[in-house]
N, C-alpha and C positions, 0 to 999 in steps of 0.2 A: 675474525673478518676485518679487513682494513676499512677505515672510515672514509678514505678519499673518494669523493664524488659518488658517495653511496646515496642514490636517489630512487631506490626501488629496484626494478628488474634490470638485468644486464642490458647494456646498450647494444652489444653485438653478439655476445655469447661464445666468442672464440676462446682458444686456449690461452692466448696472451692476457686477455682481460680476466679470465678466471684465476690465473696465477697471480696477477697483480692484486686482485681483490682478496685473495687468500692470505696476503701478507708475506708470501714467499718472495725471495730475491729473483727477479726475472732476468732472462738472458735472451737478447735478440742478436742477429748477425746479418751482415750484408752478403748477398750473393752477387758476385761480380758478373755482370751480364756478358755473355759471349758475343764475339763477332762471328756469328755462325747461325745457320738455319737448322742445325741439328739439335733436336730436343735432348739428346743424350748428354750434350755438353752442360745443360742445365741440371739434369738429374745427377750427374756425377758430382757437381759442386754442391748440390742440395743434400746429397746423401751424407756427406761428412759433417754437415751442419745440423741436420735434423735430430740427431740423437742427443744433442746437448742444448738445443735452442727452443725457446717458446714461440718464436716468430722469425721468419726469414724475410729480410727486405729485398724486394724486387726494385732495383735502382733504375731511375728514369734519366738516362743520358747524362749522368753526372759529369761535371767538368766540360759540358757542352760537346761531348764526344758521342757519336752515334754507336749504339749497340743494339742487341735484341730489345724490343720494347718491354717496358715493365708490365703492361697488362698481359702480354703474351707469356711472360715468365710466370705471372700469377696463375694463369690458366694451366700451365704445365705443373706448377707446384700443387695446385688443388687436385689435379688429375692423379698425382702421385700420393695424395693424402697428407701433404704438408700444410703448415699455417703461414700464408704469405702476408707481408705488409706491403701494400700497394703504394709505391712512391709516385706522387704526381707533381711535376714541375709546371710552373706557369709560363715558362719561356716559349714553348712550342705550339700551344693550342689556345684557342679563344674559349670564352665561357660556354658557348654552345657545345663545342666538342668535349670540353671537360665534363660538363654535366651528363652528357650522354655516356662518356666513359665510366663515370661513377655508377650509373645505373647498370651498365653492362658488367662491371666488375662485381657489383653486389649480386647480380643474377647468377654469376659463375660461382659464388660462394665466398668472395673476398669479405673479410670481416674487419680488417685493419687498414687504415688509410694514413699516409704520411704526407702532409701538405708542405711544399717548399716553393719558394719563389724561383729558384734555379740560377745557376751560373750564367753569366752573359756569354753570348756566342763568341765574343772576342778572345776568350780564354781557351776555346776549343780549336779543333783542326779544320773547321769549316767556317771561318770568321765572316764569310760573305753571306751566311744564312740570315734570313730575316727574323728579327725578334718579334714576339707577340706580346707577352706580359700584359694581357688583358686584365689579369688578376695579379695580386701579390699573395703571399701565403696567408695573410690574415683574411683577405677577402675570400679566398678559397675555403678556409676553415668555416667562415660564416655561411657560405653557400652550402657546403656539405652538411653542416648542422641543420640548416633550414630544410634541406631535403630529408634528413633523417628524422628530425623532431616534429616538423610541421607538415611534412608530406607535400611540399610544393617546390616547383622550380623557382629560380630567381625571378622569373617574370610574374610569379603568383599562380601559374597554372598548376592544377592539382595532379599529384601522382596517384595512380591506382594502387600501387604497393610501394611503401617507403623502404629505402635501403637501410640496412643495419650496419653501422660502422663504429669502431672505436677510433676516434680522431686523434691524430698525432701531428706534431710539428717539430721543427729543429730549433736548436739554440746554440749559441757560441759564447760561453762564459769567459773565453781566454783571449779575446781580442778587444782592444779599447774601442769606444769609451766604456770603462768598466761599470760606472754608476748607471749607465743607460741600459745595460743588458737586462737586469731584472725588470725594468719597466717595459721593455719589449716583450719579455716573457709574460708579464701581466696582461698585455694586450692580446696575446695569443690564447691565453687561458680564457679571457673574456669572450673571444671569438668562438671558443668551443673546444680547444685542445684538451683531450683527456690524458695524453701522455706526451712526453718530450724525449727526443733523442738528441744528445749534445754532440758537438764537434769532438774530435780526438782530445782526450785529456792526457797531457804529459806534465802538467803543472798542478799538482794536488793542492798546494797551499792556495793557489788562485781559485780553485774549485771550492775549497772550504769557505773562502771569503764570499764567493758568489752565492753559495747555498745559505750562508748567514744572511745576506741581503734579501734573498728570496723569502727566508723565514721571517725577517723583520717586516716584510710586506704582507705577511699572513697568507702566503701562497702554498706552503708545504702540504696542506691538506686539500688543495684544489686540483693537483695534477700529479701524475706519476712521472718521476724523473729517472731516465735511463742514461747513464754517463757513457760517452763514446770512448772506447779503448781500442788498441790494436798493436800488433807486434811490428817492430822496425827490423827490416832485413839486414841493414848495414848502416854505417855512418854516412855513406854516400846517399843511401835512400832517405835517411832522415834529413840530410841537407837539402835534397831535392824537394821533399814534401814541404819543408818550412819556407822555401823560397819560391816554389812554383805552384803550389796548390792553395787557392784562396781560402783564408780562414784558419789554416793550420798553424799552430804556434808550438814549437818544440824548444825548450830552454837549452842554453849552451851546455849545461852540465850533463844533459841526457846525450847529446851528440858526442861530447867529450868522453863519456863513459864507453860508448860504442867504439870511438876512435882508438881508445887505449886497449881494446880487446883485439886479440889476433883475428885476422880476416876470416879464418875458417871456423871461428867460434862466435862471430857477430850475430848470426841468425839466432843461435841459442840464447845469447845475451839479450837480444831484442825481445824474445819470448819471455825471458826471466823478468825484464823490466815491466812488461805488460801484466804479468801475474802479480808483481809487487804493487802496481798501481791499482789493480782490482781489489786487492786485499786492503789497501788504504781507503779507497772510496767507499767500500762497504761499511766503514765505521762512521761515515758522515751522515748526520741527521738529514732525512728527507730523500736520500738516494734509494731508489726502489729497484734498481737493476743496472745492468751494463748492456751496451750495444757494441758488439765486436765488429770492427772493420779490418779484415785481414786481406788486403788487396793481393790477389793471386797467391794467397797462402791459406786457403780455406782448410787445408789439411792440418793446420796448427790449432784451429779453434777448439777442437775437443781437448787437446793437450792443455791448452791455456785454461779452459773452464775447469777441468779436473784438477790442474795444478793449483788453481786459486781456491779450491774447496767448494766449488759451486755445483758439483754433481755427486750425489743427488742434490736437488735444489734445496738450499737452506732457507730459513726465515731471515728476514732483514735484521741486521744488528745495529744499524745506525739510527733506527726510528724509535720514536716513543711508543708506548704501549698502544696498539690499535684501539683497544676498547675505551681508552681514555681520551681519544682525539675527536674533537668536534668537527663537523663538516659545515663550513660557513657558506657554501655556495648556494643559493636560491636558483749616417749611412751605414746598416747592418751587413754582416758577411753575406755574399751573394746567394749562397745556398739557402739561407733562411727565408 
């Protein structure tokens, strides 16, 4: 049994938490929200993820683009028997609406929550929209933890039934200032984060350095770390991602590798790069899993997970012996 954040009973009791606590290498993935009112669009995407994932992220208008809402996607996933991770952005709703949404999600059976600040409306396709940002991700984490652990709203008013959540947050180890990134992570852990999903990792040496810094701060036994990975469709797609999507860093050598690959083989090469990165990050101490972001390529996720040797789910290889690990616990990229 893993020693991270072991303080008695399960916080939420969902599949993701059980996998993480067991010491197995976890896999989560993003379900790209449809521009549709048809639930079958959600079910088709979820079906190819569910067989290899321990949790499916319901994305909340990422990139400040409107899609089906994350809470509705969670409802559909639960109806189908899947394990959703409810992503909540602070951009579009105030604290009153968010706290109500958290209670509603818990009542539906949501057990995992990912708290993010959210991209600014200026990067989306409706830049005239009004920003809310009543919270940032750290304030949202504190509020969700207060509701879960203390059974009260932010106002102090008592809840009759507390929500049960495994609380998550985002991190970006790959964008400067690098020395500040682990300190930002520490604040999120202090606010209540139980797990972290990082931005896309295409620079493994940078990740190694980040995880070393995190370890030097004594945080490796405080939180579960899931490293973001994903397949690149082509060199043009890679170039677009690193120039147009906030927080994404793709080294020149990765883009050049794709550029030297024949056009009709670039998608396969992008998948191969993703598998190689997963195999490398598995060996890094403190990495507890991966978070797969395959934008409009959900059908590749199973192939990637199987190709990386993660199905059936292995135990972690980059961590120290769980039995020997003590538990000590008693301007960032816009998505964070």
